[in-house]
N, C-alpha and C positions, 0 to 999 in steps of 0.2 A: 732729298740731298743724296741718297745712295744711287739711285736710278741715274740722276746728272752726274754723279762722278763715273759712274761705268760707260753713259752714253759719251762723256767727254773723253774718254781715253781713246788716243790715234797710235795706232801700229809705227807709224813714222815720227812720233815724238822724242826724240832723243835727250829730252830734260831729265833729270833725276828724279826717281819715285823714294826708294828706300836708300837713301845716301851710301854710296859704296857696295850697293847690293843689285840693284837694278834700274832701268830707265822706265819712265812710263810708257814707251811703246814695248817693252818687254811684258810688262805687267797687263797690258792691253791683250797681247798675243795670248798670256796664260790665261787670261778669264775668258777670252773667247773659245781658247781650246778646251777648257774644262766645262764650260757650257755644252758644247757638242759631245764630249767624254760622257758627260752626267746624262745627257739625252738618250745616247746610242745605249747607255746602260738602263733605260726604260723609266728613268726617274721623272715624275711629273710634279706638277705643285701640290705642295701640302706632305709630301714625302718626308721623313727623317733621314737625315745623315749625320752619323758619328764622327766626330774631327777630332784625330791624336796627332797633330802636326806641329812640331815646332814653330815658332813666329818665324816668319820670313816671308819673301816674295809668294811662294807657293800656298802656304796657310792663308794668306791675304786675297790671293787669286780664288781659292775655293770659295772663300766666304763670299766674295763679289760674285762668282758664278752661281752659287747656290741662292743668292739674294735676286739674281736677275731672272732663275727660273721660277722662283717662288719656292723655293724649299727649306725645310726647318733644320738648322743647324744644332746639334747637340755636343757642348763642349766637353770631354772626357779630359779630366786631370791626372794624370798618374801618380800624383802622390795620396791619392785617396785610397790605394789599398785595392786589391783585386775583389773581395767579397764586395765591397763597396760599389765597386766599378760595376762589378756584373749586375747588382740591382739596380743600378742606374742605366746599363743597357736596356735591362727587362720592361723598367718603367718607359722608357722613350722608344723603344721599338724602332730602331733605325732598319732601313731597307737596306743600307749600304754604310759600311765603315771604312773611313778614309783614314790612313796612319801611314807615317813614315817611316824608313828601315829601323830607326832607332828604336822608335816605340814598339815596333813588331819585335824587335830583337830584344828590349826588356820583358816582353809578354814570354818570350822563348828562350833561346839558349844563351842570353845574356843574365836572365832571373837571378842567379846567385849572386853575381855581380852586383846588379843592380839593388837587390835588396840591402847590401850593405852600405848603398846612398840613401836608404830609405825611399825608394823608389820600386814600385811593383805595379804590374799590369795583368788580367786575367787573359786567358786565351781570346782572342778578338773578334775570333770568328767563330766563338760559340754560339752566338744569337744572329749572325747575318752576315753575309760575305764582305771579304776584306778586298782592298785594292790599295796599292801601295803609290804615295805621292811622292815623288822625285828619284831619285838612286835608288835601284834596289840592291840588297846583300842577298847572300845566299839563304835561302827559306823564305826568304819575302813572298809576300802574295803578289799575284799578277798585277802589273803595273796599271793604273788610270792614266792613259797616255791622252795627252790633248790632242784633240779633232776639230777639222774646221766647223764651226756652228752651222749646221744648214738650214736651220729653223730660227733665225735671228730675232722674232718678235719676242721682246721680253715680256715676263708676266706684269700684268696690270690690275692691282687689287691688292687689298690688305691680308690679311692671315699670320700666322706664327712665321717667325724669322729665326729665332734663334732661344736655346734652352741653356739655361746656364744651374748646374747644380751648386748648391749654397750648404746644405748641411742634410741632416737626418741619418738613419741607419740603415742597416742592411735589409730592415723588414719593410721600412717605409723612408725611402729616399725624399727628399725634398729639393725640388728645382723652380727656377723663376721663368716664366715664358715672358719674352719680349715679343711684340708683333711687328710687322715692317713698319708701322705708323710710329709706335712708341720708340723702336730704335733710330728711325729718321730724326724724331723730333730732338733724341738725346743728343746724337751727333751735330744736329745744327745749334743745341743751348750750349756744347763744347766750342763750337765754331764762334759762337757769340762771345763766350766768355774770354777764349784764348785769341780771339782777334788774329788768325795768321794772315802775313803777306805773301803772295805769290814772290817765288823764287829764293826766299830765306830760310834757311833749315829751321825744323823743329825737331827736338831731341825727346823722344817718347816712346812706351813699348806696348802701350793698349791700345786694341782697335778705337776704342773712343777718342784716342789721340791721332793714331793712323789716321783713320778714313775723314775727318773735318779737315785735316792738314793739306790730305791730296787733292780734296775737291777744292779746296781754296788755290792750288796750284804750287803748294810748297813741298820741297822734300822732306822726310823723316828721318832719323835715325834711331834705330835701337840703341840705349843707354850701353856703353861699355862695359862688361864686367870688369875689364881690367884696363887703367890706362883712362878712367872716364875725364881726368884733369886736361890730357892731351886731347881728348876727344872734343871736349867743350872749347880747348883753346883753338883750335885748327877750324871747327865749325863755326863758332861765335854765334850760337843760334839764338833766333829771337826769342823763342820760348822753350823752356825745359819742364818735364813733367817726372817727378821722383817720387818715389814713397818715403815716408818719414826716415826709415830705415837706410835707404839710399842716399836721402840728405847726408844723414848723420855721418855716414862713412865718407861721402864726398868732402864734408866740412872738415873732417878729421884730415884726410888725405891732403888738404889746402886747397881745393879745386876753386876756381874764380868763375863766378857765374856771369853772364851777360843777358841783357833783355828782362822777360818775366819768367819767374819759376813758380811752378804750381805743385802742390802736393796734397795727396787723400790716400783713402783705401783704410787710414789708420788714423786716430786722434793728431791733429797737428798743433803744437803748441806756439804760444807767442815768442817764447825764448827762440825758438828754433827757427821759425820765420825771421826774427830780427837778425839772427845769424847769418841767414841767406843773403838779406839785403847788405848787411857789411861786408860779405863775400863778394858782392859787385851786382848783384841783380837789382834792375830798376825798380821791380815791383816783385811782391813774395806774397802768394796766394796759397789759404787752406780751401780745399774743397770738399764738402759735405756731400758724399755720394753712396749710395747702397746699391747693391746688385738690382734691387727693384726699383730705384730711382736714381738715375745718373744722368746729369749731376742735380742737386736740388738746391744745396745752397754753396755761397763762397765769402769768404773775408780777405782783406787785402792786411800785411803785417800792421800798416800804422792805427786801423780802427783797432786791431787784437788788440795791441799794446796800448791802446787808450782805455781798453775796457776795465772796469773797476770792480765790476758788481761778482756775485756770486756765480759759479758754473763756468761752462766754455761756450764763448761767443763763436758759433758757427757762422752769423755774417747773415745777409739779405737772401731770401728765396730768389731763386731766380725767375724769369719772366716765364709765367703761365703754371708755375707750381703753385700749388695751395695748401696749407696746413692747419690743424687744429688741435687741441687738447683732448684726448681722449681719457675715458677711464684710469685710475691710478696716476694722472699726469703723463701718460705716454704720449709721444708725438706721433701724430697720422699725418700724411702725406698724399697727395692726388696730384693728376695735371697729365698733360701729354707724353712725360718722359717716362711715366709710372710703368711698370709691367701690367700686363692684362690679368696674370693670375700665376697661380703655382701648378705645375703639371698635376693634372688630374683632379684640380678642385675648380670651383666657380670661378667667374669675374670677379675681381676686386675692385670695389667702388675707393677704398681707402687702402694704403700701405701702412701697417702696424709698423714702426722703423724699430721698438722694442727699447728706444731712449726716451728716458724722462727729459721732458722740457718745458720749456713757456715762451710765449711769443708776445713783443712788444709790435704792433702792426705787422711788418712783414721781416722783422729781425728777431731770429731764433738763437736762444739759449740753452745748451743741454745742462742736464744734470746728471748724465750717466746713465749705464744700461738699467734697465728695472730690474733685471735678474741679478745685477751685483749688488742689490742694497744690503746693508748691513746692519745687522739689530744689536743692539747694546742696549742693555736694560730697556726703557722704553723708547727709545728713539730710534728711529727709522734714519738711517744715514746713508744718502745717496754719494758715493765715491766723486763722483764726474763734478758736483758741486764744487768740491776742494781740491781737486788734484791740481787743478791750473795754478793755484797759489803755492804748490809747493815748486813748482818749475822756476824756481829764482835762478840767478846768474852762475853758472856753475855746475846745474843739474842737466844731465840729459834726457832721463826718464825719471818718472814717478808716479807710485800709485798706492792707494789706498785699499788695502784687503783687510777683511775678517777671518779670523782665526778662532776655530772654536774654543771656548773657556773652559770646557768641561762640565758646566753647569745648564746648558742649554741657550746660554748666552753667547756672546762674541767678543773678542779682543779687537781692537782694531788696530793696526800695523801700518806704518808707512815706510813702503820700501823705496829706496832712493839710489839712482845709478848717477855717480857724480860722471862730470865730464872728464877726458882724460888728461890728465896732469894737474886736477883740481883735488886739494887736499879734503879728508873728512872734517877735519875742524874747519875750514874756510866754508863748506858747506853747512854745517850744522849752526855757525854762527849768522849765515844768511836766512837760515829757515826761523830763528829763534821768534821774530815779529809774525810772520805767516802762521806759525803754529800756534801762536798765543792768540789770534784772531778766529781762531776756527770754531771756539764755543764749544758747543756739547759734542762736535766731531773732531776732537782734537784727538791723536793717536795714543795710544797706550804706549807705545814703543816706536821707533824709529830704527830703521835697518838699512845700513847701506850693502847694496850687493848687486849684479847685474843681472837685471830684469829680462827673465826667459821670452823669447819672442815663438811665435808660432804661425802657422798658414802660409800660403802663397804672397800674401803681402805683408809678412814678418810683423804682424800686430803684437803688441803685449800682450802675453799669455797669463792672464789674471788667475787662472785655477792655478797653474804651475806657479805663481807670486805668492799665492796663498799657501800653498806647501811649502815652499821655501821659507816663507815667514815663520810657520810652524815649527820648524827646524831652528828658528833664529838668524836665519841666512846663511847655514852651512850647507853645503851639497855632498 
């Protein structure tokens, strides 16, 4: 798919690519220009390029140019901290680091200001040469200037395409490696799920949304940080992809949706999808995806709302994805959209999701993260089996966490975040029956508090929530 997208870009095409930011013709010129610049820099198929560029036309063009040349992109996240980033750079061994002027300022003269916003970068040139993408500022590295591609023949083969760091420490970073084949398969799976129609906008901010949409001939718009309601009214998108925190903020702001809405990167509850439907969406989908397998399964709001069993219904496995339940009930996945390996490790035949799950044919129900199991008395309690029942009307987020009881045992605490304008009394009344049906997993206490979020996708932070529960909800 990516090769077809790149080949289909024409410099004389004035149709929008990134809505309000660049046309397809401008994107075509950038891709070809960066191909020429990277070749001129001496990069060849298999080389690694570090990328610290904000989302936009140039970061997209750089990614497409790297793919066309057979290069491997290592995605650098400025929120990881300088020590972790240096360790990641040492593992990835890029021949070149591409960074915009903002990233370089964060690593240099603006570091004291950036640290106040919890953003920090190391000296990006410590392990590889740096070139600036886009406008330079004083002190920026030399620019990587787009140049005509004098050797237009694209790389035709498989191999690594992208490195995405997920976890680990400064001593042992962990990174997912997707090949050209798995990356293209993931894009095709998203295209088949979202079904974008040419010429009608799609709102979404990830490459897994951008690239399939552009390949289908539709323009893409990054979700507005401010004024999302106005943006959606103006564009009337055929599809919108937002994370659950973005969805909750949009609903609180009174946003009206059109077409199909998709959400993932964190648990997506049935009440949240139902609220999206009430806000105008024709369909509302929860997408189960990992960095290692994107996407893996999906469920529409009607099916999720009708599910009455224990656990979190994440829906049907997407075509080509295989699943089985391994040791300890952990869900394992495989298929063409799965990553090849973790960087520096052997090929993976099956991806261990870390989630406890069960299968009914190709339907998957999750029981929570294996590492989040709570041990109370002689009972092993998997929070994910019971948390969906806590998401009654009026509840925005709810987690079950274990709190040390002081004798080696744990207490089970439900931390509940009511929706705006909903009283604690109303929620307690709505939770009475669900709590009574939880049997051995019934919590020892229910605390009402705002649940901490963490990470780029703003997932509920279970560890921080457990600490909050240990203090009785006080911060």
